[in-house]
C-alpha positions in Angstrom: -16.1 -5.4 -23.4 -13.3 -3.4 -25.0 -14.6 -4.2 -28.5 -18.1 -3.0 -27.5 -16.9 0.2 -25.8 -17.8 -0.7 -22.3 -14.0 -0.7 -21.3 -11.0 0.9 -22.9 -7.4 -0.3 -23.1 -4.4 1.9 -22.7 -0.7 1.1 -21.8 -1.5 -2.4 -20.8 -4.4 -1.5 -18.5 -8.2 -1.7 -18.9 -10.2 1.4 -17.9 -13.8 2.3 -17.7 -14.0 5.0 -20.5 -16.5 7.5 -19.2 -18.3 8.8 -16.2 -21.7 7.3 -17.2 -20.3 3.9 -17.4 -18.3 4.3 -14.2 -21.5 5.3 -12.5 -23.2 2.2 -13.8 -20.4 -0.1 -12.6 -20.3 1.7 -9.3 -24.1 1.2 -8.9 -23.8 -2.5 -9.7 -21.0 -2.9 -7.2 -23.2 -1.4 -4.5 -26.4 -3.3 -5.2 -24.9 -6.7 -6.1 -24.5 -8.6 -2.8 -21.7 -10.8 -4.2 -19.6 -7.7 -5.1 -20.3 -5.5 -2.0 -17.4 -6.7 0.0 -15.1 -6.2 -2.9 -16.5 -2.7 -3.5 -16.0 -1.8 0.2 -12.5 -3.3 0.3 -11.6 -1.2 -2.8 -12.9 2.0 -1.2 -11.1 1.4 2.1 -7.9 0.5 0.3 -8.1 3.6 -1.7 -8.7 5.6 1.5 -5.6 3.9 3.1 -3.4 4.8 0.1 -4.6 8.4 0.1 -4.0 8.6 3.9 -0.5 7.2 3.5 0.4 9.8 0.8 -0.9 12.6 2.9 0.7 11.4 6.1 -2.6 11.0 7.8 -1.5 8.4 10.3 -4.8 8.5 12.4 -6.7 7.2 9.4 -4.0 4.7 8.6 -4.2 3.3 12.1 -8.0 3.2 12.1 -8.1 1.2 8.8 -5.2 -1.1 9.8 -6.8 -1.9 13.2 -10.2 -2.5 11.8 -8.9 -4.8 9.0 -6.6 -6.7 11.5 -9.4 -7.2 13.9 -12.0 -8.3 11.3 -9.8 -10.3 8.9 -7.3 -12.2 11.0 -8.1 -15.5 12.8 -7.5 -15.1 16.6 -5.0 -18.0 16.8 -2.6 -16.3 14.4 -3.5 -12.6 15.2 -0.1 -11.8 16.6 2.0 -13.3 13.9 3.9 -10.9 11.6 2.9 -13.0 8.6 -0.7 -12.2 9.3 0.0 -8.5 9.8 1.8 -8.5 6.4 -1.2 -10.2 4.8 -3.5 -7.4 6.2 -1.0 -4.8 4.8 -1.3 -6.4 1.5 -5.1 -6.3 1.7 -5.4 -2.7 2.8 -3.0 -1.5 0.1 -4.8 -3.5 -2.7 -5.7 -0.4 -4.6 -2.1 0.7 -4.7 -1.6 -2.0 -7.4 -3.4 0.3 -9.8 -0.5 2.8 -9.5 2.4 0.8 -8.2 4.2 -2.5 -8.7 4.3 -3.8 -5.1 7.1 -6.1 -4.1 7.4 -8.0 -0.8 10.8 -8.8 0.9 12.6 -7.0 -2.0 16.4 -6.6 -1.9 17.2 -3.0 -1.1 20.2 -1.2 0.2 21.8 -3.6 2.8 18.8 -5.7 3.6 15.3 -6.7 2.5 12.4 -4.3 2.7 9.0 -5.6 3.8 7.0 -3.8 1.1 8.2 -1.5 -1.6 5.9 0.4 -4.0 7.4 1.2 -7.4 5.4 3.8 -9.1 4.0 3.0 -12.6 4.3 6.7 -13.6 7.6 8.6 -13.4 7.4 11.4 -10.9 4.7 9.6 -8.8 5.5 9.2 -5.1 7.7 6.1 -4.2 6.9 4.2 -1.0 9.0 1.9 1.3 7.0 0.2 4.1 8.5 -1.6 7.0 6.5 -3.6 9.6 7.7 -4.0 13.2 6.0 -6.3 15.7 6.6 -5.2 19.3 8.5 -2.2 18.1 7.6 1.4 17.3 7.0 2.9 13.8 9.9 5.1 14.6 12.1 2.1 14.8 10.7 0.9 11.4 11.6 4.2 9.8 15.1 4.0 11.5 15.6 0.6 9.8 14.6 2.0 6.4 17.2 4.8 6.8 19.9 2.7 8.5 19.6 0.0 5.8 19.5 2.4 3.0 16.4 1.0 1.4 16.0 4.2 -0.6 18.9 3.1 -2.8 16.4 0.7 -4.6 14.9 3.8 -6.2 18.3 5.5 -7.0 19.6 3.1 -9.6 23.1 1.7 -9.9 26.4 3.7 -9.9 26.6 5.8 -13.0 22.9 5.4 -14.0 20.3 8.0 -13.8 17.9 7.5 -10.9 15.1 5.1 -11.7 12.5 7.2 -10.0 12.5 10.9 -9.7 9.4 11.5 -7.4 9.0 12.0 -3.8 10.0 9.0 -1.6 8.0 8.1 1.6 9.3 5.9 4.4 6.2 4.2 6.0 6.7 2.6 9.5 4.1 0.4 11.0 4.5 -0.7 14.6 2.2 -3.3 16.3 2.2 -4.1 20.0 1.3 -7.7 20.7 0.3 -7.1 24.3 -1.9 -4.0 23.8 -2.9 -4.9 20.2 -2.3 -1.2 19.2 -1.2 -0.3 15.7 0.9 2.8 15.2 2.0 4.3 12.0 4.5 6.9 10.9 5.1 8.5 7.5 8.4 10.4 6.7 9.6 11.9 3.5 13.1 10.8 2.5 15.7 12.4 0.4 
């Protein structure tokens, strides 16, 4: 498809080269039943990423709750592993702009999710999940365990990333089944 001009290739990525082709792909995704779920997932995932970057916790909580309620089997609903799988799903579109790592060594611990931007100067994100804890406690853990050091580089090196860094805390209450989110800019 690259050879025939339907897709273009730049910096290791494949792109749709113009608006007319983008509209055709978009139309196909909407009308092709087998691709409808993927299309809707991609749109919601993009909405989740935008909400996170803007600090719109209401939208984040809405998407997270809906995905958790519709994608997770009831017998494993309250497990942190399932919640992590849902987070992976709802941030799927972030993989277009970020290298996403799970349980990565950072500071003095292991961060649940860390989003390394592909473009220098783009916003960095550190995401911590907490079951039966508040998002404020998740943010506190990010700060206390100094996860931000993962973006700073080693002693004597220039910082690896120069963009804004966001701490994203997600708290889930097993009893009430309520998801709460918090986004806080870091140093």
